[in-house]
VEXDREN-2710 file (C-alpha; in Angstrom, 1 decimal):
% VEXDREN-2710
k/r/px/py/pz
1/MET/-48.4/47.3/8.0
2/THR/-45.4/48.6/5.9
3/LYS/-45.1/49.9/2.4
4/PHE/-42.6/50.8/-0.3
5/SER/-41.2/54.3/-0.5
6/ALA/-38.9/56.0/-3.0
7/MET/-36.2/58.7/-2.9
8/ALA/-36.7/61.9/-5.0
9/ARG/-33.5/61.0/-6.9
10/LEU/-35.4/58.1/-8.5
11/LEU/-36.9/60.5/-11.0
12/SER/-33.4/61.4/-12.3
13/HIS/-32.6/57.7/-12.7
14/LEU/-35.9/57.1/-14.6
15/GLY/-35.3/60.2/-16.8
16/ASP/-31.8/59.3/-17.8
17/GLN/-32.8/55.7/-18.7
18/LEU/-36.0/56.7/-20.6
19/ILE/-34.8/59.8/-22.3
20/SER/-31.4/59.2/-23.9
21/SER/-30.6/62.7/-25.2
22/SER/-31.8/66.2/-25.5
23/THR/-33.0/65.5/-29.1
24/VAL/-35.1/62.6/-27.9
25/ALA/-36.5/64.9/-25.2
26/ILE/-37.6/67.5/-27.7
27/LEU/-39.1/64.9/-30.0
28/GLU/-41.1/63.5/-27.0
29/LEU/-42.6/66.9/-26.3
30/ILE/-43.5/67.3/-30.0
31/LYS/-45.3/64.0/-29.9
32/ASN/-47.2/65.1/-26.8
33/ALA/-48.4/68.2/-28.7
34/TYR/-49.5/66.0/-31.6
35/ASP/-51.4/63.7/-29.2
36/ALA/-53.2/66.7/-27.7
37/GLY/-54.7/67.4/-31.1
38/SER/-52.7/70.6/-31.8
39/PRO/-52.3/71.6/-35.4
40/SER/-48.7/72.7/-34.8
41/VAL/-45.9/73.0/-32.3
42/LYS/-43.4/75.8/-31.9
43/ILE/-40.0/75.3/-30.2
44/ILE/-38.1/78.4/-29.3
45/ILE/-34.4/78.1/-28.1
46/ASP/-33.0/81.3/-26.5
47/GLN/-29.3/80.9/-26.1
48/GLU/-28.8/84.2/-24.3
49/ASN/-31.3/83.4/-21.5
50/ARG/-30.7/79.6/-21.7
51/THR/-34.4/78.8/-22.1
52/ILE/-36.4/76.5/-24.3
53/THR/-40.1/77.2/-24.9
54/ILE/-42.6/74.7/-26.4
55/GLU/-46.0/76.0/-27.4
56/ASP/-49.0/74.0/-28.7
57/LYS/-52.7/74.7/-29.2
58/GLY/-54.0/71.3/-28.4
59/SER/-56.6/70.3/-25.8
60/GLY/-54.6/71.6/-22.9
61/MET/-54.7/70.1/-19.4
62/SER/-57.2/70.6/-16.7
63/ARG/-56.2/70.8/-13.0
64/ASP/-57.4/67.2/-12.6
65/ASP/-55.2/66.1/-15.5
66/ILE/-52.2/67.7/-13.9
67/LEU/-52.9/66.2/-10.4
68/ASN/-53.9/62.7/-11.5
69/LYS/-51.9/62.2/-14.6
70/TYR/-48.9/64.6/-15.2
71/LEU/-47.8/64.5/-11.5
72/VAL/-48.4/60.7/-11.1
73/ILE/-45.7/58.4/-12.3
74/GLY/-46.8/55.2/-14.1
75/THR/-50.5/55.9/-14.7
76/THR/-52.4/53.6/-17.1
77/ASP/-54.0/56.5/-19.0
78/ARG/-52.2/56.0/-22.3
79/LEU/-52.6/52.2/-22.1
80/GLU/-56.4/52.6/-21.5
81/LYS/-56.7/55.1/-24.3
82/LYS/-55.0/52.7/-26.7
83/GLU/-57.3/49.9/-25.6
84/ARG/-60.4/52.1/-26.1
85/ILE/-59.2/53.1/-29.6
86/SER/-58.6/49.5/-30.5
87/ARG/-62.1/48.5/-29.5
88/ARG/-63.6/51.5/-31.4
89/GLN/-61.6/50.6/-34.5
90/ALA/-62.7/47.0/-34.3
91/LYS/-66.3/48.1/-34.0
92/ARG/-65.8/50.6/-36.8
93/SER/-64.6/47.8/-39.1
94/ILE/-67.7/45.8/-38.3
95/ASP/-70.0/48.9/-38.9
96/TYR/-68.2/49.5/-42.2
97/ILE/-68.7/46.0/-43.4
98/HIS/-72.4/46.3/-42.7
99/ASP/-72.6/49.8/-44.1
100/GLN/-73.6/51.4/-40.8
101/LYS/-72.7/55.0/-40.0
102/GLU/-71.4/55.8/-36.5
103/ASP/-71.1/59.4/-35.4
104/ASP/-68.7/58.6/-32.5
105/TYR/-65.7/58.0/-34.8
106/ASP/-64.1/61.4/-34.9
107/ASP/-60.4/61.7/-35.6
108/GLU/-59.5/63.3/-32.2
109/ASN/-60.9/60.4/-30.1
110/ASN/-59.5/57.7/-32.4
111/LYS/-56.0/58.9/-32.8
112/ILE/-53.5/56.5/-31.3
113/PRO/-51.1/58.3/-29.0
114/LEU/-47.5/58.6/-30.2
115/GLY/-46.1/59.5/-26.8
116/GLU/-45.2/56.6/-24.5
117/LYS/-45.2/56.1/-20.7
118/GLY/-45.7/59.7/-19.9
119/LEU/-42.2/60.7/-20.9
120/GLY/-43.1/64.4/-21.3
121/ARG/-42.2/65.3/-17.7
122/PHE/-38.9/63.4/-17.9
123/ALA/-38.1/65.2/-21.2
124/THR/-38.4/68.6/-19.5
125/MET/-36.0/67.3/-16.7
126/LYS/-33.5/66.2/-19.3
127/LEU/-33.5/69.6/-21.0
128/GLY/-33.2/71.9/-18.0
129/GLU/-33.3/72.6/-14.3
130/LYS/-36.6/74.3/-13.8
131/LEU/-40.0/74.0/-15.5
132/VAL/-42.9/76.5/-15.8
133/LEU/-46.0/75.1/-17.5
134/LEU/-49.1/77.2/-18.3
135/THR/-52.2/75.6/-19.7
136/ARG/-55.8/76.2/-20.4
137/SER/-58.0/73.2/-21.0
138/LYS/-60.5/72.8/-23.7
139/GLU/-64.1/73.6/-22.6
140/LYS/-65.9/70.5/-21.4
141/THR/-69.7/70.3/-21.4
142/ASN/-71.5/68.0/-19.0
143/LEU/-75.2/67.5/-18.6
144/THR/-76.4/66.2/-15.2
145/PHE/-80.0/65.4/-14.8
146/ARG/-82.1/63.7/-12.1
147/ARG/-84.7/61.2/-12.9
148/LEU/-87.4/61.7/-10.2
149/PRO/-86.6/60.5/-7.7
150/GLY/-83.6/58.4/-9.0
151/LYS/-79.9/58.9/-9.2
152/LYS/-77.8/61.5/-11.2
153/VAL/-76.6/60.5/-14.6
154/ARG/-73.8/62.3/-16.6
155/TYR/-73.8/62.7/-20.3
156/SER/-70.9/63.5/-22.6
157/GLN/-70.7/66.2/-25.2
158/LYS/-71.5/63.5/-27.9
159/LYS/-74.7/62.5/-26.1
160/LEU/-75.7/66.1/-26.0
161/GLY/-75.6/66.2/-29.8
162/PHE/-78.6/64.0/-30.0
163/LEU/-80.5/66.1/-27.5
164/ARG/-79.7/69.3/-29.4
165/SER/-80.9/67.7/-32.6
166/GLN/-84.3/67.1/-30.9
167/GLU/-84.4/70.8/-29.9
168/ARG/-85.1/69.8/-26.3
169/ILE/-82.1/71.6/-24.9
170/ASN/-81.4/75.1/-23.7
171/TRP/-77.7/75.9/-22.9
172/ASN/-78.6/77.2/-19.4
173/PHE/-81.5/74.9/-18.3
174/HIS/-83.9/72.4/-19.9
175/HIS/-86.7/70.2/-18.9
176/ILE/-87.8/66.8/-20.0
177/PRO/-91.0/65.4/-18.5
178/GLY/-90.2/63.4/-15.4
179/THR/-86.7/64.9/-14.9
180/THR/-84.8/68.0/-13.8
181/ALA/-81.5/68.8/-15.5
182/ARG/-78.7/71.3/-15.5
183/LEU/-76.0/71.9/-18.2
184/SER/-72.6/73.1/-17.1
185/ARG/-69.7/74.4/-19.2
186/LYS/-66.3/74.2/-17.6
187/LYS/-62.9/75.5/-18.6
188/ASP/-59.9/75.9/-16.3
189/ALA/-56.4/77.1/-16.4
190/SER/-53.3/76.2/-14.3
191/LEU/-49.7/77.2/-13.7
192/LEU/-47.3/74.5/-12.6
193/MET/-43.7/75.2/-11.4
194/ILE/-41.2/72.4/-10.8
195/ASN/-37.6/72.7/-9.6
196/TRP/-35.9/69.6/-11.0
197/ASN/-32.8/70.2/-8.9
198/LYS/-34.8/68.9/-5.9
199/PHE/-34.9/65.5/-7.7
200/ASN/-31.3/65.3/-8.8
201/TYR/-28.9/62.4/-8.0
202/SER/-27.5/64.1/-4.8
203/SER/-31.0/64.6/-3.3
204/LYS/-31.5/62.9/0.1
205/ASN/-35.2/63.7/0.3
206/LYS/-38.0/61.2/0.0
207/LEU/-40.2/61.6/-3.1
208/ASP/-43.3/62.4/-1.0
209/ASP/-41.4/65.1/0.9
210/VAL/-40.6/67.2/-2.2
211/THR/-43.3/69.7/-3.2
212/VAL/-44.1/71.3/-6.6
213/HIS/-46.2/74.4/-7.0
214/LEU/-49.6/74.3/-8.8
215/PHE/-51.7/77.5/-9.0
216/LYS/-55.2/77.9/-10.2
217/ILE/-55.5/80.6/-12.9
218/ASN/-58.6/82.4/-14.0
219/PRO/-58.9/81.2/-17.7
220/ASN/-60.3/84.6/-18.7
221/ASP/-57.1/86.4/-17.5
222/ILE/-55.0/84.6/-20.2
223/PRO/-54.7/86.7/-23.5
224/SER/-56.8/85.4/-26.3
225/ASN/-53.8/85.0/-28.7
226/TYR/-52.8/82.0/-26.6
227/GLY/-55.7/80.1/-28.1
228/GLU/-58.9/78.6/-26.7
229/SER/-56.9/75.7/-25.2
230/PHE/-53.1/75.3/-25.1
231/VAL/-50.0/74.2/-23.3
232/LYS/-47.0/76.5/-23.0
233/ILE/-43.8/75.0/-21.4
234/LYS/-40.8/77.1/-20.5
235/ILE/-37.6/75.3/-19.4
236/TYR/-34.9/77.4/-17.6
237/HIS/-31.2/76.8/-17.2
238/ILE/-31.1/74.5/-20.2
239/LYS/-28.3/71.9/-20.4
240/ASP/-27.8/71.8/-24.1
241/PHE/-28.2/74.0/-27.3
242/TYR/-27.0/77.2/-25.6
243/ASP/-23.2/77.2/-26.5
244/PRO/-22.8/79.3/-29.7
245/GLU/-19.4/77.6/-30.4
246/GLU/-21.1/74.3/-30.6
247/TRP/-24.6/75.3/-31.8
248/ASN/-24.3/77.7/-34.7
249/LYS/-26.6/78.4/-37.6
250/LYS/-25.3/75.5/-39.7
251/LYS/-25.7/73.0/-36.9
252/PHE/-29.2/74.1/-36.0
253/GLU/-30.2/73.7/-39.7
254/ALA/-28.8/70.2/-39.8
255/PHE/-30.5/69.5/-36.5
256/TYR/-33.9/70.5/-37.9
257/ARG/-33.4/68.6/-41.1
258/GLN/-32.1/65.4/-39.6
259/ASN/-34.7/65.2/-36.7
260/PHE/-37.8/67.2/-37.3
261/MET/-38.2/66.9/-41.1
262/LYS/-38.4/63.1/-40.7
263/TYR/-41.6/63.5/-38.8
264/ILE/-43.4/65.6/-41.5
265/ASN/-44.7/64.1/-44.7
266/PRO/-42.0/65.3/-47.2
267/PHE/-44.5/65.1/-50.0
268/LYS/-47.0/67.4/-48.3
269/PRO/-45.0/69.5/-45.8
270/SER/-47.5/72.3/-45.6
271/GLN/-50.4/70.0/-44.7
272/GLY/-51.1/68.4/-41.4
273/PHE/-49.1/68.8/-38.2
274/GLN/-46.4/71.6/-38.4
275/ILE/-43.1/71.8/-36.5
276/THR/-41.5/75.2/-36.2
277/LEU/-38.0/75.8/-34.7
278/GLU/-36.9/79.3/-33.8
279/ILE/-33.4/80.2/-32.5
280/ARG/-32.4/83.4/-30.7
281/THR/-28.7/83.5/-30.4
282/ILE/-26.4/85.3/-27.9
283/ASN/-25.4/87.7/-30.8
284/LYS/-29.1/88.7/-31.2
285/ASP/-29.4/86.7/-34.5
286/PHE/-32.7/85.0/-35.3
287/TYR/-33.2/81.8/-37.3
288/ARG/-36.5/80.2/-38.1
289/TYR/-37.0/76.7/-39.6
290/THR/-40.2/75.4/-41.1
291/PRO/-41.1/72.2/-43.0
292/GLU/-39.9/72.0/-46.6
293/SER/-40.6/69.7/-49.5
294/ILE/-38.3/66.9/-50.3
295/ASP/-36.2/67.7/-53.4
296/LYS/-38.4/66.3/-56.2
297/LYS/-35.4/66.6/-58.6
298/LEU/-33.9/63.8/-56.6
299/LEU/-37.0/61.7/-56.6
300/GLU/-37.6/62.1/-60.3
301/GLN/-34.2/60.5/-60.9
302/ALA/-34.7/57.4/-58.7
303/PRO/-33.9/54.3/-60.7
304/TYR/-36.7/52.3/-59.1
305/LYS/-40.2/53.7/-58.2
306/ILE/-43.6/52.3/-57.3
307/SER/-46.7/54.2/-56.3
308/GLY/-50.3/53.3/-55.8
309/GLU/-53.0/52.6/-53.3
310/VAL/-54.8/49.8/-51.4
311/VAL/-58.5/50.0/-51.0
312/GLY/-60.5/47.1/-49.5
313/LEU/-58.7/44.1/-51.0
314/ASN/-57.6/45.8/-54.2
315/LEU/-54.0/46.8/-55.0
316/ASN/-53.6/49.4/-57.8
317/ALA/-50.0/50.4/-58.5
318/HIS/-47.6/51.7/-61.2
319/TYR/-43.9/50.8/-61.2
320/TYR/-40.9/52.1/-63.1
321/ILE/-37.4/50.6/-63.5
322/ARG/-34.3/52.1/-65.1
323/GLY/-31.5/49.5/-65.5
324/LYS/-27.8/49.9/-65.5
325/ASP/-27.8/50.2/-69.2
326/GLY/-30.2/53.1/-69.2
327/ARG/-33.1/51.1/-70.6
328/GLU/-36.5/51.9/-68.9
329/TYR/-39.4/49.7/-68.0
330/SER/-42.8/50.6/-66.6
331/ASP/-46.2/48.9/-66.2
332/VAL/-49.4/48.9/-64.2
333/LEU/-50.1/46.4/-61.4
334/ASN/-53.7/45.7/-60.4
335/LYS/-54.5/42.7/-58.2
336/LYS/-56.5/41.3/-55.3
337/ILE/-54.8/40.9/-52.0
338/SER/-55.5/37.4/-50.8
339/GLU/-53.0/37.1/-48.0
340/LEU/-51.7/39.5/-45.3
341/GLU/-49.0/38.6/-42.8
342/GLY/-49.7/34.9/-43.5
343/ARG/-53.4/35.2/-42.9
344/LEU/-55.9/34.4/-45.7
345/LEU/-58.2/37.3/-46.2
346/SER/-61.9/37.0/-46.8
347/PRO/-64.2/39.4/-48.7
348/ASP/-65.3/40.9/-45.4
349/ASP/-61.8/41.9/-44.5
350/GLN/-61.0/45.6/-45.2
351/VAL/-57.5/47.1/-45.7
352/GLY/-56.8/50.8/-46.2
353/PRO/-57.4/53.1/-47.8
354/ILE/-53.6/53.4/-48.0
355/SER/-51.6/55.4/-50.5
356/PHE/-47.9/54.8/-51.0
357/GLU/-44.9/56.0/-52.9
358/PHE/-41.6/54.1/-52.8
359/TYR/-38.3/55.3/-54.2
360/PHE/-35.3/53.1/-54.3
361/PHE/-31.7/54.3/-54.9
362/ASN/-28.6/52.3/-55.7
363/ARG/-25.8/53.9/-53.6
364/THR/-22.9/52.6/-55.6
365/SER/-20.7/55.4/-56.9
366/LYS/-21.5/54.6/-60.6
367/ARG/-25.3/54.8/-60.0
368/LEU/-25.1/58.0/-57.9
369/LYS/-23.3/59.7/-60.8
370/GLU/-26.4/59.2/-62.9
371/ILE/-28.2/61.7/-60.7
372/LYS/-27.8/65.2/-62.2
373/GLY/-28.3/68.7/-60.9
374/TYR/-26.1/68.5/-57.8
375/GLU/-22.6/70.0/-57.1
376/ASP/-21.1/66.8/-55.7
377/GLU/-21.8/63.3/-54.4
378/THR/-21.8/64.6/-50.8
379/GLU/-25.0/66.6/-51.4
380/LYS/-26.7/63.6/-52.9
381/THR/-25.7/61.4/-50.0
382/ARG/-26.9/64.0/-47.5
383/LEU/-30.4/64.1/-49.1
384/LEU/-30.5/60.3/-49.3
385/ASN/-29.5/60.0/-45.6
386/GLN/-32.1/62.5/-44.5
387/TYR/-35.0/60.3/-45.6
388/SER/-33.6/56.8/-46.2
389/GLY/-33.4/53.9/-43.7
390/GLY/-36.6/52.0/-44.4
391/ILE/-40.3/52.3/-45.3
392/MET/-41.7/55.2/-43.3
393/ILE/-45.5/55.4/-42.5
394/TYR/-47.4/58.7/-42.2
395/ARG/-50.9/59.1/-40.7
396/ASP/-52.5/62.5/-41.1
397/ASN/-49.2/63.6/-42.7
398/PHE/-47.3/62.9/-39.4
399/ARG/-44.8/60.1/-38.9
400/VAL/-45.9/56.9/-37.2
401/LEU/-43.2/55.6/-34.9
402/PRO/-41.2/53.5/-34.5
403/TYR/-41.3/52.3/-38.1
404/ALA/-38.0/52.8/-40.0
405/GLU/-36.3/54.3/-36.9
406/PRO/-32.7/53.1/-36.5
407/GLY/-32.7/49.4/-35.5
408/ASN/-36.4/49.0/-36.6
409/ASP/-36.2/47.1/-39.9
410/TRP/-39.9/46.2/-39.6
411/LEU/-40.1/44.9/-43.2
412/TYR/-36.8/43.0/-43.0
413/ASN/-35.4/44.9/-45.9
414/SER/-31.8/44.3/-44.8
END
């Protein structure tokens, strides 16, 4: 019996097709940090040493995660997670309709992944030649108990919550009549090292013949300032961002604004997921970029505005219009939603809660001149370009992709 095999250079082909640029690569790693439940991510670009470091304080990866997910191409893990979340959300809607409370619906387990197809590993390949990944996983608690004389059964952390509430459990050992049980708490740490040069286009090795190095680390040996759980990625011999002639302070600032700021809710930049970019230049200069609010002076002068919320089947909104002649109109809009995407809604259907703010600008030269407080039209255009392009959606103050990305006119506004 024969079987397919692959050359190591296949990874380079996949990486170049799936990750189109260094910018896309960094954004993919940011999305991975968000998916891991991290409250923030820090990107450090060191031009002198030609390295990029990405740090998050999410759930981390266990040794099993690295062996069976990170180092396996084409797993169904993300697909299965999305299917589980869809089933939970469908059940949650039913429970909500019948006024039932369900403790299993925590934000962490019901957050739909932003990352796709396990692109994180390909992103690191796109950015540099060598990868070092240090991680400590979040502590996992498992209860194994034996029903006499029956088989072993494992319980998740959520099931333990019920047992603790009944005061039947001791964190080291507990006894329920007719059973024996043991509770284990496990946390592990790992160091992964990959030389991506072994997978480049000129490689003549079979994929199975190329080895990577995975080391088991004592989780207690890692300094506490790293966090209870985390992933720290360091990429060496980076292929972009290191040339000071091309990447100066002005370009890094534009890079942060044009790419990262679009992923943070511009109305509440200090809330929710945070993206920090730090630059260490060849000349020993240090730049730091953090989320900032959208210029409200610009929003206040928008000629068309509408804001409001959708709760259940109720739409409550307020709109404002300033015409070419300068006359202003405003009113309140309250109505029932009877149809959504061509489907008639029944009283049992639930939408939201969703809050929204829409600002519309006329880009003709005459209307742009109505906007005051800026030096020239170029500055106005730059601000408009930073956030315009379609209706963006934010969940937990973080951008939901691919809505309003280039080429994604999901509401057919064009």
